[in-house]
C-alpha positions as a Markdown table, in Angstrom:
| # | Residue | x | y | z |
|---|---|---|---|---|
| 1 | Unk | -80.9 | -15.5 | -48.7 |
| 2 | Unk | -83.2 | -16.2 | -45.7 |
| 3 | Unk | -83.6 | -13.4 | -43.0 |
| 4 | Unk | -80.4 | -13.4 | -41.0 |
| 5 | Unk | -78.5 | -10.6 | -39.4 |
| 6 | Unk | -75.4 | -9.0 | -40.7 |
| 7 | Unk | -73.3 | -10.8 | -38.1 |
| 8 | Unk | -74.9 | -14.2 | -39.3 |
| 9 | Unk | -74.2 | -13.4 | -42.9 |
| 10 | Unk | -70.5 | -12.6 | -41.9 |
| 11 | Unk | -70.4 | -16.1 | -40.1 |
| 12 | Unk | -71.9 | -17.8 | -43.2 |
| 13 | Unk | -69.2 | -16.2 | -45.5 |
| 14 | Unk | -66.6 | -17.3 | -43.1 |
| 15 | Unk | -68.0 | -20.8 | -42.8 |
| 16 | Unk | -68.0 | -21.1 | -46.7 |
| 17 | Unk | -64.2 | -20.3 | -46.9 |
| 18 | Unk | -63.0 | -22.0 | -43.6 |
| 19 | Unk | -62.1 | -25.7 | -42.8 |
| 20 | Unk | -63.7 | -25.6 | -39.4 |
| 21 | Unk | -66.1 | -23.6 | -37.2 |
| 22 | Unk | -63.0 | -22.6 | -35.1 |
| 23 | Unk | -61.4 | -21.1 | -38.3 |
| 24 | Unk | -64.8 | -19.5 | -39.2 |
| 25 | Unk | -65.0 | -18.0 | -35.8 |
| 26 | Unk | -61.5 | -16.6 | -35.9 |
| 27 | Unk | -62.1 | -15.2 | -39.5 |
| 28 | Unk | -65.4 | -13.5 | -38.8 |
| 29 | Unk | -64.6 | -12.5 | -35.2 |
| 30 | Unk | -67.7 | -14.2 | -33.9 |
| 31 | Unk | -67.4 | -16.7 | -31.0 |
| 32 | Unk | -67.4 | -20.2 | -31.9 |
| 33 | Unk | -70.3 | -21.1 | -29.6 |
| 34 | Unk | -72.5 | -18.4 | -31.3 |
| 35 | Unk | -71.8 | -19.9 | -34.7 |
| 36 | Unk | -72.6 | -23.4 | -33.3 |
| 37 | Unk | -75.8 | -22.1 | -31.8 |
| 38 | Unk | -76.7 | -20.4 | -35.1 |
| 39 | Unk | -76.0 | -23.7 | -37.1 |
| 40 | Unk | -79.1 | -25.2 | -35.3 |
| 41 | Unk | -81.4 | -22.3 | -36.4 |
| 42 | Unk | -83.6 | -23.2 | -39.4 |
| 43 | Unk | -83.2 | -19.6 | -40.8 |
| 44 | Unk | -79.4 | -19.7 | -40.5 |
| 45 | Unk | -79.5 | -23.2 | -42.1 |
| 46 | Unk | -81.4 | -22.0 | -45.1 |
| 47 | Unk | -79.2 | -18.9 | -45.5 |
| 48 | Unk | -76.1 | -21.1 | -45.3 |
| 49 | Unk | -77.4 | -23.6 | -47.9 |
| 50 | Unk | -78.5 | -20.9 | -50.3 |
| 51 | Unk | -75.1 | -19.2 | -50.0 |
| 52 | Unk | -73.3 | -22.5 | -50.4 |
| 53 | Unk | -75.4 | -23.2 | -53.6 |
| 54 | Unk | -74.5 | -19.8 | -55.0 |
| 55 | Unk | -70.9 | -20.3 | -54.2 |
| 56 | Unk | -70.9 | -23.8 | -55.8 |
| 57 | Unk | -72.8 | -22.4 | -59.0 |
| 58 | Unk | -70.0 | -19.8 | -59.2 |
| 59 | Unk | -67.3 | -22.5 | -58.8 |
| 60 | Unk | -69.0 | -24.6 | -61.6 |
| 61 | Unk | -69.2 | -21.7 | -63.9 |
| 62 | Unk | -65.5 | -21.1 | -63.5 |
| 63 | Unk | -64.8 | -24.9 | -64.2 |
| 64 | Unk | -66.9 | -24.8 | -67.2 |
| 65 | Unk | -65.1 | -21.7 | -68.7 |
| 66 | Unk | -61.7 | -23.3 | -68.1 |
| 67 | Unk | -62.8 | -26.9 | -69.3 |
| 68 | Unk | -62.2 | -26.0 | -73.0 |
| 69 | Unk | -58.7 | -24.8 | -72.2 |
| 70 | Unk | -58.1 | -27.9 | -70.2 |
| 71 | Unk | -59.1 | -30.2 | -73.1 |
| 72 | Unk | -57.0 | -28.3 | -75.5 |
| 73 | Unk | -54.0 | -28.7 | -73.3 |
| 74 | Unk | -54.7 | -32.4 | -72.9 |
| 75 | Unk | -55.0 | -32.6 | -76.7 |
| 76 | Unk | -51.6 | -31.0 | -77.1 |
| 77 | Unk | -50.2 | -33.4 | -74.5 |
| 78 | Unk | -51.4 | -36.3 | -76.8 |
| 79 | Unk | -48.6 | -35.2 | -79.2 |
| 80 | Unk | -45.9 | -34.9 | -76.6 |
| 81 | Unk | -42.5 | -36.5 | -77.1 |
| 82 | Unk | -42.7 | -38.5 | -74.0 |
| 83 | Unk | -44.8 | -41.7 | -74.1 |
| 84 | Unk | -45.8 | -41.4 | -70.4 |
| 85 | Unk | -47.2 | -38.0 | -71.0 |
| 86 | Unk | -49.2 | -39.1 | -74.1 |
| 87 | Unk | -50.5 | -42.1 | -72.2 |
| 88 | Unk | -51.6 | -39.9 | -69.3 |
| 89 | Unk | -53.3 | -37.3 | -71.5 |
| 90 | Unk | -55.2 | -40.0 | -73.3 |
| 91 | Unk | -56.2 | -41.7 | -70.0 |
| 92 | Unk | -57.7 | -38.4 | -68.7 |
| 93 | Unk | -59.5 | -37.7 | -71.8 |
| 94 | Unk | -61.0 | -41.2 | -72.0 |
| 95 | Unk | -62.0 | -41.2 | -68.3 |
| 96 | Unk | -63.6 | -37.8 | -68.9 |
| 97 | Unk | -65.4 | -38.9 | -71.9 |
| 98 | Unk | -66.6 | -42.1 | -70.2 |
| 99 | Unk | -67.9 | -40.1 | -67.1 |
| 100 | Unk | -69.9 | -37.9 | -69.3 |
| 101 | Unk | -71.5 | -41.0 | -70.9 |
| 102 | Unk | -72.1 | -42.7 | -67.6 |
| 103 | Unk | -73.7 | -39.5 | -66.1 |
| 104 | Unk | -75.9 | -39.2 | -69.1 |
| 105 | Unk | -77.0 | -42.8 | -69.0 |
| 106 | Unk | -77.6 | -42.5 | -65.2 |
| 107 | Unk | -79.9 | -39.4 | -65.9 |
| 108 | Unk | -81.8 | -41.4 | -68.5 |
| 109 | Unk | -82.3 | -44.2 | -66.2 |
| 110 | Unk | -83.6 | -41.9 | -63.5 |
| 111 | Unk | -86.2 | -40.5 | -66.0 |
| 112 | Unk | -87.2 | -43.9 | -67.0 |
| 113 | Unk | -87.7 | -45.0 | -63.4 |
| 114 | Unk | -89.7 | -41.9 | -62.7 |
| 115 | Unk | -92.0 | -42.6 | -65.8 |
| 116 | Unk | -92.3 | -46.3 | -64.6 |
| 117 | Unk | -93.3 | -45.2 | -61.1 |
| 118 | Unk | -96.0 | -42.7 | -62.4 |
| 119 | Unk | -97.3 | -45.5 | -64.8 |
| 120 | Unk | -97.5 | -48.1 | -62.1 |
| 121 | Unk | -99.5 | -45.8 | -59.9 |
| 122 | Unk | -102.2 | -45.7 | -62.5 |
């Protein structure tokens, strides 16, 4: 994290869990105007972005670890007695599979475009 004070670190932590600056100010005990002023400071912005990326990484890790269980639950739901439950489970599984394929195709297109740009510069 960029060089910030302990108070600024406390404000960043509060911003990450709050819905607004006002709520972050109440949570951290730091005046709202101070947090607003810090938000325009490049070092504070860097520290906030780094903390935000770290929190997002933790969240993604938790999602990944639960994904297998979620798929297992959906697969079980495919065998439910109620047709509506089976249809909903099938829909969720298919939408997830399609999204993975679309994301993969988008990544591949980006790579091809990058190669094309490099080739066209030569």
